[in-house]
N, C-alpha and C positions, 0 to 999 in steps of 0.2 A: 563655709567651704573648707576651711582648714581642718575641721573635725572629720570631714569625709576622707581626708588623706592620712589621718592618724592610724597607725597599724593596730593599736589596741581597739579603736572604734570599729575598724573593719572586722577584727576577730569577734568582737562582741556581736556585731550585726550578723556575721556568718553563723555564729553560735545560736542566736535567736531565731534565724530563719529555719534552722533544722530541728528546733524543739517546739516551735509554735503550734504545730498540728496536735502534738500530744498534750501540750498545755491547754489548748482550746478544748480538747476532748475532756480533760480533767475538770476544767471550769464548767463545762456543760453538765457533767455528772454531779458536781457539787451544787450547781444551781438547781438541778432537778431535786436533789435531796433537800435543799433549803426550801424549795416550794412545798414539798411534802410536809416538812416541819411547820411551815407557816400556816397550812390548813389546820393542823392539829392544835397549834397555839391559839389560833383564832377561836376554835371551839371552846378551848379552856378559858380564854379571855372573856367570852360572852356568857359563859355559864358558871363562872366562879368569881367571887369577890376577893381581891387580893388585899393584903395589908397596905397601909399608907406608904411605907418606905419603898415599895415596889415602884411607885410613881417616879421617884427620883432615881432609883436603880436602873430603870429602863428609859431614863431621860425623856419622859413623855412631855416635859415642858418645852421641848423643841418641836418644830413642825415635822410632819412625817417625812417630807422629802429630805430634810436635813438629817434626820435619823437614818434614813435609808442610805444616803450618800456616805455617812460616817461609818456605818457597818460594812458597806461594800469596800470602802477604802481599807479599813482595818483588816478585813478578812483576806483581801487580795494580797496585802503585805505579808500576812502570816503564811498564806499558801506559797507564795514565791520563796520566802525564807525557808520553809519546810522542804520544798522541792530542791532548792540549792544545797541544803545540808544533806538531804538524802542522796543526791548525785555525788556529792563530795565523799560520802561514806562508801558508796558503791565503787567509785573509781579510785579510792585511796590505794588499792592494791597495785594500780598502774603507775603511781608516783614513786619514783625510785628514792630510797633513803639518801639523805644528805643533799638533795637537790631542791631548790626552791622553784617549783614549777606549778603554775596555776592550773586550775581545772579547765578554764577556757582555752589555755594554750594546748592542753592535751587533746581536747576535742578538735581544735583548729588544726593541729598538726595531723591528726588522723584523717579528718574529712577533707580539708582543703589541700594539703600537700599531696595526698594520694590521687588527686585529680589534676595535678600539675602536668606540664608538658613532658613528654618523654625525651630526655636529653642524654646524648652520648658524648662524653668528654674523653678525648684521646691525647695521651702524652706520657709524662713521667716526671720524676724528680719533684722538686718543691713547687714548680709551676702548676702541675696538675692538682696537687693537694690543696694549694691556695685557691684554685678555681672551685674545687669541690666544697670547701668550707663555705663559700658564698652561695653556691647553687642549692645546697641542701636546705636553705631557708625558703626556697621557692617551690620545690617539688621533691617528692619522694621517689619519682620515677627516673632515677639516675643510674647510668651505667658508666663506670670508669674503665677505659681500655688502657692497660699499662704495658709499657715496653719490658721485654725480658732480656735485653742485651747487656745489662749491667754486669760488669766483671771486676769491680773494684770494691775495696773495703770489706765489711762484714759479709755482704751479699756475695762478693766474688769468692771469698774463702769458703763459704758454705757451698757454693756452686761447684767449686773444684774438689772439695773434700767429700761431699755427699752426693753429687750429681743431681741436685735439685735445681729448679728454676730460681733465679735470684729473688729473694723475698723483700728487698729493701723498699722499692717503690710501692709495692702492694701494701706493705706495712704503713707507709705514710698515708696512703689513701684510706686505709681502714681507720687510722687515727683521725683523719679529717672528717670522715662520714659517721664516726661512732656517735651514738646517742647515749652511751653508757656514762657512768660516773666519771668526773674529771680525773680522779685518782687512778682509775683503771686505764684511762688513756695515757696518763703520765707513765704508768708502769709499762705499758706496751712500747713506749718510746725510750725507755730507760736504756742507757748504754753503759756496759761495764768498763770501768777505767783501769782495772787491774785484774790479776788472776791468770794463771797459766791456762792458755787455750780460750779463756773467756774475754780477755782484754780486746776491746774494739767491737765486740758483738753487742747488738741490741737485744733486749729481752723479746721484743716482738718478732724479730727474725728467727730466734731460736724457737719461739712458740709456734710459728707457722711451720717451720721445718719438722718439729715434733708432731704437730697435728697431721702433717703429710704422712708420717709413718703410721699414725693411728688410723687415719681414714683411708689410706692406700693411694692417694693421689694429691697433687698440689692444688688442683682446682677445687676438689672437695674440701681440702684443708682451708682454703680461702673462704668458701661458703660457710663452713662450720664456725670459723673464727668470726666472721661477720655476724652470725647469729648470736654468738657469745657477747659481742660488744654492741649489739643492737644497731648495726649499720643501716643507714638509710640508703637504699639502692643496692647495686651489686658491683663487684669489682672483678674484672676478667683480664687475664693475661692475653696479649694480642695473638700469641701462638703458643702451643704447648711443646714446640720443638726447641732443642738446645741450639741456639744460634750465636754466632759471633759477628759483631759489627766491625767492619773494616772501612778504611778511607784511603782515597788517593788525593794527594796534595797537588797544588799548582806546580810544584817542583818535581812531579812524577814519582814522589815517594809513596810507598804503600805502608799503611799502619794498620795493625790488627789489634783488636781489643778496644772496647769503649773507653776504658780508663786511660789508655795510651794516647787516644786521639787528642784529647784536650791537653794532656801534659806535653805533647810534642809541640803544639802551638803553631803548626804550619797552616798556610792558607788552604782550606779544604776545597777541592773541586767536586768531589762526589763521595758519597758513602754507599755501602752495599752490605747485604747480609750473606753470610756463609753458613749453611748452604743457601743458595738463592731461590730454591723452589719450595720453601716451607709452606705448610698449609696453615691457613688462618684458623683461629679458634671458632668453631661453628656457632657458639653462643654469641660471639662478637658480631658475626655476620647477621645473625637474627636481630640483634639489638639495633644495628645500624639501619637495616631495612625497615624497622618499625619505628624509627626515631622521628620526632618532630623537629629537633634541633641537634645538629652535630657541631661540636666545638673542638677544634684542634689547637693545642697550645693553651697557655704559654708554657715555655720550658726551653731547655737547650735545643737549639734547632737541629743540629746534626746528631746529637747523642740521645735525645729524649723524644723528640717529635717525629723525625723522619724514620727511625727504626720501626715504628708502627705502620707507617704508610708504605714502607718497602715490602711488607707482607702483601703479596699480590691480591689475595682475596679481599683484604680490607680496602685497598685502593679501589677495586672494582665495585665493591658494595657502596662506598661513598659516592662514586660516580653515578650510580643508578638510583640512589636513594632520593626520595622526593622531599627530604627534610631541608630546612634552611641550614646552610653550611658556612661556618665562620672560622677563619683563622685568626687567632689572637696573637699579635706580634709582641715580642718582649719589650719591656719599657727601657731596657738598657742592653748594651752589647755585652757579650761574654768573652772574657779574655781567653785566647787560644782557640776560639770557635768562630766568633762573628765580630772580630775587631773592625771598627769603623763601618759596620753595616748600617744602612738606612732601612726603612720599611720596605722599599722596593727591592733591596738586596735580599732580604729575608724571603720575600715572595718569589723572586726569580729562582732562588735556590730550591724552593719547594717545587716550582714548575719544572725545573730540570729533572727532578726525580719522579714526579707524579704525573706530569702532563698538564695541559691547560684545562680550564673550565671546571676545576674541581671545587672551587669555593665561590660563594655568592658575595661574601663580604670579608674584608680585612679590617680588624679592629685595632687601632693604634692609640697610644696615649697622647693626649694633647697638652698635658700639664708639664711642659718642659721649659724651665726658666733658669736653672742654675746648673753648672757643671758638677759632675759627681766627684767625690774625693779622689785624689791621685792614688791613694792606697788601694782603691778598688780596681784599678787598671781597667776602667770601663767608662762609658759615656752614654748619655741618653740617646735612644734611637730616634732619628729624625724622620719626620713625615715629609718626604721629598717629592711625592707624586700622588695625586688623587685619581689618576687614570690608569691604574694597573690593569694589565691585559686580563680580561675575564672576571674581574672582581671589583666591587665598589669599596673604596677606603672610607671608613667611618672613624672619626676621632672623638675621644671623650677623656675626661679626667679619671683615670683608673689606677693611678700610681699610689703607693702607700706613703703616707706622710712620715711614718717612722723610719721606713727604709725605702729610699727612692730607687733601689735596685730591684724591687719586687712590686707586684701588683697588690692592690688592696682587695681582699676577698669580697667585701660588700659592694664596693664601687664596681668591680668587674662583673659580678653576678647581676646587679641591678641593671647595668648597661646592656648585658646580653638578653635579659628577660624583656627589657623595654624594646630592644631591637626585634625580638621575636614577635611581640604583640603589636608593634607599630610599624610593620614592614612597609606598607604603602606610603605612610608619611615619611619614613626614613629614606625611601628611595627618591622621593621628591626633593628632600633636603640634599641628598647626595648629588642629584642632578644639578641643583642650584649651585652647590659648591664647585662642581666641575666647570659650570658655565662662567662663574666669577673668576675662577683660576685662568680660564682661557682668555677672558677679556684683559686681565692684568698682564698676561704674557704677550 
């Protein structure tokens, strides 16, 4: 039973299932040819007297059934080896130099991942790129919807100086989904540490902006860059409009600019976009309506997640979509945005901005045992309520062992895919958890 759960065994089984028909046809052709040769050899055998050494050469001292089995086994092994080497030669053009990628993995990725669920991931920052790194191992039908409200760092400078959409979050998503050589991905993420005008800029940001000038639009630049780096799936800005993210604090202070909201560090009551009536990217709407699974988060709640949902068309499309809708809560609070927030606080902030009944599930981390270092100015997000209004809370170990401030890509993706495929069982477990919680209280 353990072998049935082994990923390599599954890949080999999937590979075998898709070549068996052609292998069977080849075996039938070889068998027919062998039958024809056997008729000819029989005529030669009965009409011609062979030298004595032929008796030993053709191992006639063995019974005929043993000789038949021996020849069949040997010929089958030779044919399989020949087919394997032939396919390796034909597909060698698809194996990128410098990468150790097996033939079975190439076929598995092409055939299996292309049939995976259609997933739309909505967010920004490092949270979205972390999610995408895990999900791309389960499906090639990925759409990343990225916020365009970033106005700090390299993206903010390029936005102000050249009037382009901020490329930073898009660059992170491209790097996460890229199937190109690791060196190319490292180059795309390289940040200049010196140089007049270049210091602080990343190569990927400059590449995307340059491609925008070549192709004539930001969205076409993202598509072209994705093809260059062999990205699995597609990356779409939530809106093509130039928007500014603003916030109102509990102290009635108004803050303009995404980078200023976190730096100010006030308790945020609400965030909103200016202008407020921006149109959603039509391709985003299409992807959401066709999705099987919609994942919102993880990421900075007010500055990465909500700016996408504040685009009216996106919020409406999620509401009417028949997909399974999951909000992934952060594993740790973010200083200046969500200080002392529990899971319920994150979800209520979402509902204040988007309305009720937008999500089916809230996924929260269950592996909370130790406080985070004081230098992080953060703490683990607590699961304080399993009965959030309109959504079921599911808990799982999704935190990174190396950095307990972030999700683990594989753990998170595996949990989401398991939730998607095991919804009836998951709903029963959630109902049992809520019942037990009510008894304890």
